[in-house]
N, C-alpha and C positions, 0 to 999 in steps of 0.2 A: 773593824772593817770584816764581813763576812763574805764568803763567796760558795755558792753551790755548785758542787761537781757531781755528774755522774758516770760512774766507771762502767764500762763495756770493753769485750775482747777479753777478760779473764781478770783476776783480782789485782789491786794499783795498791802500791806501795811508793811512793815519791815525795817530793819536797816541792810545795806550791811558791813561785817567787813572783812577786810583785816589782817590777824595775821602771825605772824612767831613764833612758840611756845606759849609763855603765852604773848606773847607783840602783844598789838593790835597797829597796824601800821596806820590803816585809816578806817573812817567810812562815809557812803553814805547814805542817805533817798531813799528807793524804793516804788513808788506809781506808779501802772499802774491798768489796765482795762485788763480783762480777754481777752488774746489771745493779747495784747501791747507789743511792743518791746521799751524799755527806755534805755536810757544811763544815767549810776549813774557815777557821778563825785566823785574821792575819793582824799581827799587832806592828803598826807604822814605826819602823826607828828613825827614818829620816821625813821631813816634812816635804809634800810637793811642791815641786818649782813650778810655780804659776806661769812662769815665762816659757816651759819646755811643755809641748802636746804630745810626745811621744810616751806612752804609758803601755807595759804589755805584761800579761799575765802568763807565765810559763811554767809547765812541768820541766823540772832539773834532769831527771837523768831520762827520759823520753826525748826532750828538745822540742817540746810541742808548744806553741803558744796558743792558749785557748781564749775565749771571749768572756768579757764581765758579764755576771749576772744582773738581774734587775737591783739586787741588794748592793752591788758595785758600783754601778753606774753613778748614782748619786753622790759617790764619794769623790769619783775622777773628775774634777770639773777642769774644763779647756781642752778635753778630749774631742776631736771631730766627731761630730754627733750624724750629719747628715750631707748628701749631697743632692743638689737638683739638676736633673736632666731635662731639656728640650727635646720634644719627642713628636712628630705629626699626630695630631687626632686618631688617624687611622690606624696608628701602631701601638695605641696605648696598649691594648690587651695581650699583644705578642710581646711586649717589653714585660709586661706585668709575668707572663709566663716563662720569658727569660731569666728573669731574677729568682725565680722559685726554683730555677735549676740550681742555682748557686745556695740554696736554702733560705731564701728569703720568705715571706708570706705578705699577702697584702692586708692590710689595715685602715681603718676608718681615719680620714682628716679630721682635723676640728672642724665643727660646721661652718665655722666662715670660710673657709677653704676647699669645702668638700666640692663646691661645683666647678673649681679651678685647677686642682690637683689631684693624682691618685699615687698614693705611698704605699710603699713595700718596706718591710722592716725584719732585722734578723738580729736578736739578742741586742737590742738597744741602738743599734746602726740602722739609718732609714735612708732609702733613697726615693726621692720626690721627684714624680715624673711630671713635666708641665707641658700640657698639649699647646703646640702654637703651629699656625697655619706654614710658618717659615723658620723651624728652627735652627739653632747655632749649633753645629757639631764640630769641635776641634779635630785636627789632622794628628795632634800627638799627644795633646793632653788626654789624661785619662782618669778613670776611678780604679782602685786597686781595692781588693777585697782577699781577706784572708778565709778561706775555707777549711772545715772540720776535716774533711776527707779529700785530700788533694786529687787521687786519683779516680774516686768515686766521681768527682766533680766534672773532670775532663770526659768521663763516661758518658755522663749526662747532656753534657754540650756538644758531644760529636754525634751522639747517638738522636739529638734533634736536631743536626744537619748542620752544626755549627762549625766553621773551619778556625782552626787554632793554629798559633804561630808561636813556636817556644821561644822565651825569654834567654837572655843570657845569663850565664852562672856569675852574676854580680855579687853575690853573698851566700854561696855554697846552700842554695834551694832551688829547686825546680819550681818555675813560674812560666805562665802563657798569656799571649794576648788574644782577644776575641773581639768582634764588633757585635754589640748588639743590635736587633733590627733596626733601631732608627740610626746604625751608623756608629755609635758611642764607642772609644776603646775602651776595654774593661780588661785589667790584668787580675788574673788570677793567680792567689800565692800560696805558696806548700808553708812558707814560714816569713816573719817580718825582716827586713834589713836590720842587721845589728853588727857592728865590728866584732872580732877582727875580720877586715876583707881578706878575699883570696887575691894572692900576688902582692900585699901591702907590705 
């Protein structure tokens, strides 16, 4: 398995860890100069449990969770790949702009779906916007996304006029909630939830 990483903010010297819940599936050494892109080779020590969908790529020393590159996506079967959100037709473009604040970019759907959906993507994860005259919006159900720079993402959202609500410290990582232009609740996470839990 190969993973491409780009180092920024100074030289990188760390260990890349592929995890599935508590199990470390593979590790690899990361050494790169500032601004350099390197390919890290990971050799699986354990097979993926197909009944478990939670898989993460983490930098051990920095305690950062990373996103899989296209070279890795095809190897991580069963990981949640997209969510579909119903939105009013007149708010599609505003919703696209909202997701762009979180690092997503608009992409072309397959031709058979292009007249019905608008898609945005970031590192293989997609949000499919489905325009409907009377969309369904959950009261508490939500989409949660990891962002590469948590503070920058919050600044971008507040700068665009969105109101943020801080989440509880359920797993020792800052998180916030915001509603998109269609009213969908979106959780912005600095780190994914993994044990040990605070107070546990």
